C-alpha positions as CSV (number, residue, x, y, z in Angstrom):
1,M,112.6,194.6,63.3
2,P,114.3,194.3,59.8
3,S,117.8,195.7,59.6
4,S,120.5,196.1,57.0
5,Q,122.2,192.8,58.1
6,D,119.0,190.8,57.4
7,H,120.2,190.3,53.8
8,L,123.8,189.9,54.5
9,L,124.9,186.5,53.3
10,G,127.3,184.2,55.2
11,R,129.4,183.8,52.1
12,Q,129.6,187.6,51.7
13,I,131.1,187.8,55.2
14,A,133.6,185.1,54.4
15,A,134.5,186.8,51.1
16,A,135.0,190.2,52.8
17,R,137.3,188.6,55.5
18,A,139.3,187.0,52.7
19,L,139.6,190.2,50.7
20,I,140.8,192.1,53.7
21,G,143.2,189.4,54.8
22,L,142.0,188.7,58.3
23,S,142.0,185.3,59.9
24,K,138.9,184.0,61.6
25,A,140.5,184.6,65.0
26,E,141.4,188.2,64.1
27,L,137.9,189.1,62.9
28,A,136.3,187.4,65.9
29,A,138.5,189.4,68.2
30,E,137.7,192.6,66.4
31,A,133.9,191.9,66.6
32,K,134.2,190.6,70.2
33,I,132.6,187.3,69.4
34,T,133.9,183.7,69.5
35,V,135.6,182.0,66.6
36,E,132.8,179.4,66.7
37,A,130.2,182.1,66.4
38,L,132.0,183.5,63.4
39,R,132.3,180.1,61.8
40,Q,128.5,179.7,62.2
41,I,127.8,183.1,60.6
42,E,130.2,182.5,57.7
43,S,129.0,178.9,56.9
44,A,125.5,179.9,56.0
45,S,124.9,179.4,52.3
46,G,122.0,181.9,52.5
47,A,121.4,184.8,54.9
48,A,124.0,185.0,57.7
49,V,122.9,182.9,60.7
50,G,123.5,183.9,64.3
51,P,122.5,186.5,66.8
52,A,121.7,189.9,65.1
53,D,124.1,191.7,67.4
54,A,127.0,189.3,66.5
55,I,126.2,189.7,62.8
56,A,126.1,193.5,63.2
57,A,129.4,193.5,65.1
58,V,131.1,191.4,62.3
59,R,129.7,193.7,59.6
60,A,130.9,196.8,61.5
61,A,134.4,195.3,62.0
62,L,134.7,194.4,58.3
63,E,133.4,197.8,57.1
64,Q,135.9,199.5,59.5
65,A,138.6,197.4,57.8
66,G,137.6,198.5,54.4
67,A,134.9,196.1,53.1
68,V,131.9,197.5,51.2
69,F,128.9,195.1,51.0
70,I,126.9,195.2,47.8
71,P,123.2,194.3,48.3
72,E,121.4,191.8,46.1
73,D,119.9,193.7,43.2
74,G,119.0,191.1,40.7
75,L,122.6,190.7,39.7
76,G,123.8,189.0,42.9
77,A,125.1,190.2,46.2
78,G,128.8,191.0,46.6
79,V,131.6,192.6,48.5
80,R,134.4,194.9,47.4
81,L,137.2,196.9,49.0
82,K,136.6,200.5,49.8
83,F,140.2,201.5,49.0
84,T,142.0,201.5,45.6
85,R,145.0,199.2,45.1
86,L,147.4,202.1,45.7
87,E,145.6,203.1,48.9
88,T,145.7,199.5,50.1
89,R,149.4,199.3,49.5
90,Q,150.0,202.6,51.4
91,I,147.8,201.4,54.3
92,G,149.6,198.1,54.4
93,R,153.0,200.0,54.6
94,W,151.6,202.2,57.4
95,E,150.3,199.3,59.4
96,G,153.5,197.4,58.9
97,E,155.3,200.2,60.7
98,G,153.5,199.6,64.0
99,G,150.8,197.0,63.8
100,R,147.2,197.4,62.9
101,A,146.0,201.0,62.4
102,A,143.4,202.3,64.8
103,D,140.7,204.9,64.0
104,D,142.0,207.5,61.6
105,D,140.9,209.9,59.0
106,V,141.6,207.7,56.0
107,P,138.5,207.9,53.7
């Protein structure tokens, strides 16, 4: 059955992780997959390769951290941050006060 992660590119996932500033180990832990599984997903030059549930878990973890995936629309697929530069600085300050933030009401 087709799903939204069918067109997610491995390089998009790697780019999102870099934008957010997570290591492979941190993202793998957040998604509850192995670092090797994440390495396989990210290394695909085309569509992300791996079990659909692992790709979905990685996508969910990245989106929770603030990544927005931009679908292929003839101009190329991409990724951007959900938060503005100011919001990112504020969140970074808050997280620095006691570790990574958990679920909250930040838009």
